[in-house]
C-alpha positions in Angstrom: 58.2 70.4 33.3 60.9 72.5 33.9 63.7 71.9 36.7 62.5 74.1 39.4 59.1 72.8 39.2 60.4 69.4 39.2 62.2 70.1 42.2 59.2 71.9 44.2 57.3 68.4 43.3 59.7 66.5 44.9 59.5 68.7 48.2 56.2 68.2 48.4 55.6 64.6 48.0 58.4 64.1 50.9 56.8 63.7 54.3 58.0 66.0 57.3 61.1 63.7 58.0 64.6 64.6 57.1 67.6 62.5 56.2 71.3 62.9 56.8 72.2 64.2 53.5 69.6 66.6 53.8 70.9 67.7 57.0 74.3 68.4 55.7 72.9 70.5 53.1 71.0 72.3 55.3 74.1 72.9 57.9 76.1 74.1 54.6 73.3 76.3 53.2 73.1 78.2 56.0 76.5 78.2 57.3 76.9 82.1 57.5 73.5 82.4 59.5 74.6 79.7 62.0 78.4 80.7 62.4 76.7 84.9 63.1 74.1 83.4 65.6 76.8 80.7 67.4 79.6 83.8 67.7 76.8 86.4 69.1 76.1 83.9 71.8 79.7 82.8 72.3 80.6 86.7 72.9 77.8 87.2 75.1 78.9 84.4 77.4 82.5 85.7 77.3 81.3 89.0 78.2 78.5 87.5 80.6 81.4 85.3 82.3 83.9 87.9 83.0 81.0 90.0 84.8 80.8 87.7 86.9 82.5 87.8 90.6 84.7 85.2 91.9 83.4 83.2 94.6 85.6 81.9 97.8 84.4 78.9 99.8 85.8 78.3 103.5 85.2 74.9 104.9 85.4 74.0 108.6 84.9 70.3 109.5 83.3 69.7 113.5 82.1 67.1 115.7 79.6 67.1 118.3 81.0 66.6 121.4 79.7 63.2 122.8 77.9 61.7 125.4 80.3 60.6 128.4 79.7 57.5 130.2 78.5 59.1 133.2 75.7 60.3 131.1 74.8 56.8 129.9 74.7 55.6 133.2 71.8 58.2 134.1 69.6 57.6 131.6 68.1 55.4 133.7 66.9 58.4 135.7 65.1 59.9 132.5 61.8 59.5 133.5 62.4 60.6 137.1 64.2 64.3 135.2 61.0 64.2 133.0 58.5 64.5 135.6 60.4 66.8 137.7 60.4 69.3 134.4 64.2 68.9 134.0 66.2 68.3 130.7 68.8 65.7 131.1 72.5 66.3 129.2 71.9 65.9 124.9 73.7 63.1 123.7 76.4 63.8 121.3 73.5 62.8 118.3 70.9 64.8 119.5 73.9 67.7 120.5 74.9 68.0 116.4 71.3 68.2 115.2 71.0 71.1 117.9 74.1 72.6 116.4 73.0 72.2 112.4 69.4 73.7 113.1 70.8 76.5 115.2 73.1 77.7 112.5 70.5 77.2 109.9 68.1 79.2 111.9 66.9 82.9 110.9 67.6 83.5 115.1 71.2 82.7 114.9 71.6 85.1 111.7 70.0 87.8 113.6 72.4 87.0 116.6 75.3 87.6 113.9 73.6 90.6 112.6 74.6 92.2 115.7 78.2 92.1 114.9 79.8 94.8 112.5 79.8 94.5 109.3 78.4 91.1 108.7 75.0 92.5 107.4 76.6 94.8 105.3 79.1 92.2 103.9 76.2 89.6 103.1 73.8 92.5 101.3 75.9 95.2 100.2 79.0 93.5 99.0 80.0 94.9 95.5 83.2 93.3 95.1 86.4 92.3 96.2 89.6 93.9 95.9 92.3 91.2 96.4 95.4 93.8 96.4 93.9 95.7 100.2 91.6 91.9 100.9 88.8 93.9 101.7 85.4 94.4 100.6 84.1 96.9 98.1 80.1 97.8 99.2 77.8 99.2 96.7 78.2 103.0 97.2 74.5 103.4 96.6 73.5 101.3 99.6 76.0 101.4 102.1 78.5 104.3 103.3 81.3 102.3 104.4 83.6 105.0 105.9 80.4 106.3 108.0 79.1 102.6 108.5 75.5 103.9 107.5 72.7 102.5 105.4 71.9 104.8 102.3 68.6 103.3 102.1 66.5 101.2 104.2 68.5 98.8 106.4 67.7 95.4 105.5 66.5 93.0 108.1 67.8 90.0 109.2 64.9 88.2 107.3 65.8 89.8 104.1 69.2 88.7 104.6 68.2 84.7 105.4 67.7 83.9 101.4 71.6 85.0 101.0 72.8 83.4 104.1 71.1 80.3 103.3 72.4 80.7 99.5 76.2 81.0 100.5 75.8 78.3 103.4 76.0 74.7 103.2 75.6 71.9 105.8 76.8 68.5 105.7 76.1 66.3 109.0 76.6 62.5 109.8 74.3 61.4 112.3 76.1 58.2 112.7 79.6 59.6 113.0 78.5 63.2 114.5 80.9 64.8 112.1 79.7 68.3 110.9 80.8 69.5 107.8 80.3 73.5 106.9 81.0 75.7 103.7 80.5 79.0 103.6 80.9 81.1 100.3 81.4 84.3 99.7 83.2 87.2 97.1 85.3 87.9 99.7 87.8 84.8 100.9 88.6 86.6 104.0 84.8 86.9 105.1 84.0 83.9 104.3 86.7 82.3 106.9 85.9 84.8 109.8 82.5 84.8 108.9 82.7 80.9 109.3 84.9 81.0 112.6 82.4 83.5 114.4 79.3 81.1 113.2 81.2 77.7 114.9 82.3 79.9 118.2 78.8 81.5 118.6 76.8 78.4 117.8 79.2 76.9 120.9 78.3 80.0 123.1 74.5 80.0 122.4 74.5 76.5 123.0 76.5 76.6 126.6 74.1 79.7 127.6 71.2 77.5 127.1 72.5 74.3 128.7 73.8 76.8 131.8 70.7 78.3 132.1 68.9 75.0 132.0 71.2 73.1 134.6 70.6 76.3 136.8 66.7 76.0 137.0 67.1 72.2 137.3 69.6 72.9 140.5 67.5 75.2 142.0 64.5 72.9 141.4 66.0 69.6 142.5 67.6 71.4 145.7 64.6 73.0 146.9 62.6 69.1 146.1 65.4 66.9 148.0 64.5 68.1 151.5 60.8 67.4 150.8 61.0 63.8 150.0 61.4 61.1 152.4 62.0 58.2 150.2 65.5 57.0 150.1 65.1 55.9 146.4 63.9 59.3 145.3 67.0 61.4 147.0 69.1 59.2 145.7 67.9 59.7 142.1 67.5 63.6 142.6 71.5 63.2 143.6 72.4 61.6 140.5 70.5 64.5 139.0 71.8 67.3 140.6 75.5 65.3 139.9 74.8 65.5 136.4 73.7 69.4 136.0 76.9 70.1 138.5 78.7 68.7 135.8 76.9 70.3 133.1 78.1 73.6 134.7 81.4 73.1 135.5 82.0 71.8 131.8 80.1 74.9 130.5 82.2 77.2 132.7 85.7 75.5 132.2 85.7 74.1 128.7 86.9 76.0 125.8 85.1 74.4 123.1 82.0 73.0 124.9 79.5 71.7 122.3 82.0 71.5 119.2 85.4 70.1 118.6 86.9 71.6 115.6 88.5 69.5 113.8 89.6 71.3 110.7 89.5 75.1 111.3 88.0 77.6 108.8 90.6 78.7 106.3 91.2 81.4 103.6 90.5 79.9 100.2 93.2 80.7 98.0 91.4 79.3 94.5 87.9 80.9 93.3 85.1 77.9 93.7 83.1 79.4 91.0 81.8 80.7 88.6 83.2 78.2 85.7 84.4 80.4 83.2 84.9 78.4 80.6 81.9 76.3 81.0 79.7 79.3 81.0 81.7 79.9 77.4 81.1 76.5 76.7 77.2 76.5 77.1 76.8 79.5 75.5 78.2 79.0 72.4 76.9 75.8 72.2 73.5 76.9 73.1 74.4 79.6 69.9 74.8 76.5 67.8 71.3 75.1 68.7 69.3 78.3 68.3 71.1 79.0 65.0 71.2 75.5 63.6 66.8 75.3 65.2 66.4 78.7 63.0 67.3 76.8 59.7 65.4 74.1 60.2 62.0 75.8 61.8 62.4 78.0 58.6 63.1 75.1 56.2 60.1 73.2 57.3 57.7 76.8 57.2 59.0 76.9 53.6 58.3 73.7 52.8 54.5 74.2 54.5 54.3 77.2 52.6 54.6 75.5 49.5 52.2 72.6 50.5 49.8 75.1 50.9 49.7 76.7 47.7 50.5 73.3 45.5 
């Protein structure tokens, strides 16, 4: 029996397991192919990492304005108010949940897109010029000079997925703290849009409460003269006082529903991508694929030998 036949017979007699010595031998014999595949993947990952735009994350920390002591005392009149179809002022926790859900809603994005450059900056932004601090728009989609869409103008529904991917809200219901992060390729736009979101959320809730309190006052004033029960009149007077306080706060207070603890800022450092991690992952993936190919080829050869023997 020749040496080659003996080697073949040994390979056939082995099972499908592979020991460490054989593993290192396979690595050594296929090192050129593994290096080639790993290098290709490493270069591709470098080009991919460099092609990704930088994203910047602006943040703001807010608290929902809590209920006053007077509102606590008015809670005993909530049943009377509900029977009359009147909404009592929300507590701080309820208002915080209302603010979070308002900001995350499609209706709120629709409101935001009524402001100039919000929709184009979300949908048609291509890159960011750090020298001029301005966005560069896709010239095939949006004409920034004439502020016109060159294709069908996207709806707020189409823009919503982009908006939600760039927005992160964390809400601590116990503390009433709202932490908002907004990510965009332009640090300036990230800060400006976040400021706009905070101010408009506050304004929309202000308008809603004003409308509710105006309707409630109109109803209470017309109904209080119709009742002869002293206790009911006192309850209605308390409700009227509550609605007048809501009207006063909504018209006088600069920040009606929100206290800004940390305002939005222009971020100086990018939040993503992590190009080093992309390159590292791409290189490791190339090595794994290269080594896997060597193993597959080796076991395929063994399988072929077993079939032919």
